[in-house]
N, C-alpha and C positions, 0 to 999 in steps of 0.2 A: 504494500500500500504506500502511496505517495500523497503527501499533502500538496495541493496546488493553491497558490495564492494569486489573486488578480488585483491589480491596482489601477486607479485612475479610469481612463476610458475603457480599458480592457474589462474591468469589473462592471462598468455600466453596460457594455455590450453582452457580456456573458450573463449578467444578472445576479451573480453571487460573489461575495468577497473571497470565499475559499471553499474547497471541497476536497474530499479524500477519494482517490481513484485507485483501482486495481489495474495495473498495466504491465505488459511484458515488453514495452517499447525499449529498445536498446539505447536510444539517443533522444535528446530534446526534440530534434526535428521529427522523429518518428512519433513522439508523444503529441506534438502539435498536429500532425496529420491525423492521428487517432481522435483527438479532441475536435478538430474541425469537421470530421465526418459525423459527429454526434447529432448536431442540430444546426439550423441556420444561424442561430445566435453565436455559436462557437465559430462557424465558418466565417462570419463577419468579423469577429474579434481577431482571428488569425489570418485574414485575407492578405495583409501586407506585412510579411515577416520583417521587412527592412525597417518598419516603424516600431518594432518591439525589441525589448531587451529581456534577458532572462538571468536569473540568479539561482544557483543550486546550493542549497544549505547556506544561504546568505552570502554567497560569493558569485560575482559576475562570471558568466560563462558564455560560450558560443553555442549555437544551435546544433553543432555536431558533437557536443560533449556527451559522454556516456552517462547513463542514469544508474548504473550499478552502484548500489550502496547509498544512493541519494534518498533523503527523507522528505525534502521540501523543495518544490520548484515554484519560483515566483515570476510572473510575467508583468511587465510594466512598460510604459512609453519611455523614450530616451529622456534623461534628466538634463535640464539646462542650468548653467551656472549664473551667478549674478549677485 
């Protein structure tokens, strides 16, 4: 089981701030594909992967990062400084 957290407009599109999912996805990209196939709201949230960032167990990661041993995945828009 993996806890998935959604922030900002990702949370708004998906409709929940977090959920726990059972997945055999080997990478973040595979998890995104799995989630996007669930329902239209997920497909919309993950339609433009270039506008998303991901953190695995609170560390920034790439979409090709492996999920083995990961307990938490967070999706959020890019952060701006200032």
